[in-house]
C-alpha positions in Angstrom: 10.6 -1.1 52.7 12.7 2.0 52.1 11.3 4.5 49.7 14.6 4.9 47.9 14.7 1.1 47.3 11.2 1.1 45.8 12.1 4.0 43.5 15.3 2.2 42.3 13.3 -1.0 41.6 10.7 1.0 39.7 13.3 2.8 37.6 15.1 -0.4 36.8 11.9 -2.0 35.6 11.0 0.9 33.3 14.6 0.9 31.9 14.5 -2.9 31.2 11.1 -2.6 29.5 12.2 0.3 27.4 15.4 -1.6 26.3 13.3 -4.5 25.1 11.0 -2.3 23.1 13.9 -0.4 21.6 15.6 -3.6 20.5 12.5 -4.8 18.8 11.9 -1.5 17.1 15.5 -1.4 15.8 15.3 -5.0 14.6 12.1 -4.1 12.7 13.7 -1.0 11.3 16.7 -3.0 9.9 14.4 -5.6 8.4 12.3 -3.0 6.7 15.4 -1.2 5.5 16.8 -4.4 4.0 13.6 -5.2 2.2 13.3 -1.6 0.9 16.9 -1.6 -0.3 16.3 -5.0 -2.0 13.3 -3.5 -3.8 15.3 -0.5 -4.9 18.1 -2.6 -6.3 15.6 -4.7 -8.3 13.9 -1.6 -9.6 17.2 0.0 -10.7 18.3 -3.3 -12.4 15.0 -3.4 -14.2 15.2 0.3 -15.2 18.7 -0.1 -16.6 18.4 -3.6 -18.3 14.8 -4.7 -18.4 16.1 -8.1 -17.5 13.0 -9.3 -15.6 9.5 -9.6 -17.1 7.4 -6.7 -15.7 4.7 -9.1 -14.3 7.4 -11.0 -12.3 8.8 -7.7 -11.0 5.3 -6.6 -9.9 4.8 -9.9 -8.1 8.1 -9.5 -6.2 7.1 -6.0 -5.2 3.7 -7.1 -4.0 5.3 -9.9 -1.9 7.9 -7.6 -0.5 5.3 -5.0 0.4 3.2 -7.6 2.2 6.3 -8.7 4.1 6.9 -5.1 5.2 3.2 -4.7 6.2 3.5 -7.9 8.3 6.5 -6.5 10.2 4.8 -3.2 10.7 1.6 -4.7 12.0 3.4 -7.2 14.1 5.7 -4.8 15.9 4.1 -1.3 15.8 0.5 -2.4 16.2 1.6 -5.0 18.8 -0.2 -7.9 17.1 3.0 -10.1 17.1 2.6 -10.4 20.9 -1.1 -11.3 21.0 -3.0 -14.5 21.1 -3.4 -16.3 17.7 -7.2 -16.0 18.0 -7.0 -12.2 18.2 -4.6 -12.1 15.3 -7.0 -14.2 13.2 -9.9 -12.0 14.3 -8.1 -9.0 12.7 -6.3 -10.7 9.8 -9.3 -12.6 8.3 -11.6 -9.6 7.9 -8.6 -7.6 6.4 -8.1 -10.4 3.8 -11.8 -10.4 3.1 -11.7 -6.6 2.6 -8.8 -6.9 0.2 -10.8 -9.6 -1.7 -13.8 -7.3 -1.7 -11.8 -4.5 -3.4 -10.3 -6.8 -6.0 -13.7 -8.4 -6.8 -15.4 -5.1 -7.3 -12.6 -3.7 -9.4 -12.7 -6.8 -11.6 -16.5 -6.6 -11.9 -16.3 -2.9 -12.8 -13.7 -3.5 -15.4 -15.9 -6.4 -16.8 -19.0 -4.1 -16.9 -17.0 -1.4 -18.7 -15.7 -3.9 -21.3 -19.1 -5.4 -21.9 -20.8 -2.0 -22.2 -18.3 -0.9 -24.8 -18.8 -4.2 -26.8 -22.6 -4.3 -26.8 -23.8 -0.7 -26.6 -23.0 0.8 -30.0 -23.8 4.3 -28.9 -21.3 4.2 -26.0 -18.7 2.6 -28.3 -19.2 5.4 -30.9 -19.0 8.1 -28.3 -15.7 6.7 -27.0 -14.2 6.8 -30.5 -15.5 10.3 -31.4 -12.9 13.0 -31.1 -13.9 16.0 -29.1 -13.4 19.3 -31.0 -12.1 22.1 -28.8 -14.0 25.4 -29.1 -12.1 28.3 -30.6 -10.5 30.8 -28.2 -11.8 34.3 -28.8 -10.0 37.5 -28.1 -11.1 39.4 -25.0 -13.8 42.0 -25.6 -15.2 40.2 -28.7 -18.3 38.1 -28.5 -18.3 34.8 -30.3 -19.9 34.9 -33.8 -19.8 38.7 -34.2 -17.0 40.5 -36.0 
């Protein structure tokens, strides 16, 4: 085999592989761009008209953000080209971690609400206004004229 023929085959293979990855990256870029522009349009419409209920708008943003995260993980972390078992090995613990965060935030909020309801001292402290100390001129000690 001629050395020039081997080099040409090797260069052709690298070029073909690069073109495939480039196409996939650009496809992902355009998908992410479209989702982001859609989010911006919805936000501008809400800001100008308040046409949508805020909770519905937040739900749409969460769904769109999850869609963007899916495309980023699938393409840039190469999980879209892996076996389903490997994907599930990574996706299920990630979902459990998200559930873990939500559960502990919910529990912390509940603890705070119950503490304010049943501990009268904490409730009174939360309602007491804090008086700011007076500012004194430089060189003078507080309490002395």
